[in-house]
C-alpha positions in Angstrom: -22.4 16.5 13.2 -19.3 18.6 12.8 -16.9 17.2 10.2 -14.9 20.2 8.9 -13.2 23.2 10.4 -11.0 26.2 9.6 -8.1 27.5 11.7 -6.8 30.9 10.8 -3.8 32.2 12.9 -3.5 36.0 12.9 -0.6 38.2 14.1 -1.6 41.8 14.7 0.5 44.6 13.3 2.2 46.7 16.0 -0.3 49.1 17.5 -3.2 47.3 15.9 -3.8 44.7 18.7 -7.0 46.2 20.0 -8.4 46.8 16.5 -7.9 43.1 15.8 -9.8 42.2 19.0 -12.6 44.6 18.0 -12.6 43.2 14.5 -13.1 39.7 15.8 -15.9 40.8 18.2 -17.6 42.6 15.3 -17.5 39.4 13.2 -19.8 37.5 15.5 -23.1 39.0 14.3 -22.1 38.3 10.8 -21.3 34.6 11.6 -24.6 34.3 13.4 -26.3 34.9 10.0 -24.6 31.7 8.6 -26.8 28.7 9.4 -24.0 26.3 8.4 -21.4 27.6 10.7 -21.9 25.4 13.8 -19.2 26.9 15.9 -17.1 30.0 15.6 -14.4 31.4 17.9 -12.3 34.5 17.7 -9.5 33.9 20.2 -6.5 35.7 21.6 -3.3 33.9 22.6 -1.2 36.8 23.8 -0.7 40.5 23.2 -0.4 40.2 19.4 -1.5 36.7 18.6 -5.0 35.9 17.6 -6.9 33.2 15.7 -10.2 32.2 14.3 -11.5 28.7 14.6 -14.8 27.6 13.1 -16.6 24.3 12.4 -19.1 23.0 9.9 -21.2 19.9 9.2 -20.1 19.7 5.5 -18.0 21.2 2.7 -20.9 23.3 1.4 -21.2 25.1 4.7 -17.4 25.6 4.9 -17.4 26.9 1.4 -20.3 29.3 2.1 -18.5 30.7 5.1 -15.3 31.2 3.0 -17.4 33.1 0.5 -19.3 35.1 3.2 -19.1 38.5 4.8 -16.6 37.7 7.6 -14.1 36.2 5.1 -14.5 39.2 2.8 -14.0 41.6 5.7 -10.9 39.7 6.9 -9.3 39.9 3.5 -10.3 43.5 2.9 -8.6 44.6 6.2 -5.7 42.1 6.2 -3.0 44.6 5.1 -4.1 47.1 7.6 -4.5 44.8 10.7 -2.1 41.9 10.3 1.6 41.5 10.1 1.2 38.7 7.5 -1.6 37.7 5.2 -4.1 35.4 7.0 -3.3 31.7 6.4 -6.6 29.7 6.1 -6.0 26.1 7.2 -8.7 23.6 6.3 -9.1 20.9 8.9 -11.0 17.6 9.2 -12.7 17.2 12.6 -12.0 13.8 14.1 -13.9 14.3 17.3 -16.1 17.1 18.8 -18.4 17.9 21.6 -20.8 20.8 21.2 -23.9 21.8 23.2 
């Protein structure tokens, strides 16, 4: 059962929009290595606005994700790719439907 999530809005630096999209696509194989990450989405809202949404069964899985390769890559490239530092929002899931 999914109980916890993260929501990370991302605003691309001017001229870095396609690099952000590529960065998100490249994150998928890394997330696939995380057994506790039940769902992970890299989404685009418009030309420059992106976000990451992911869901977890427990705090340990969320913590493992935050200590994992995708989070490290996100922070390592934050200054280069994003107009502002990523804001990681911890959420409680109140309802979910997953395959």
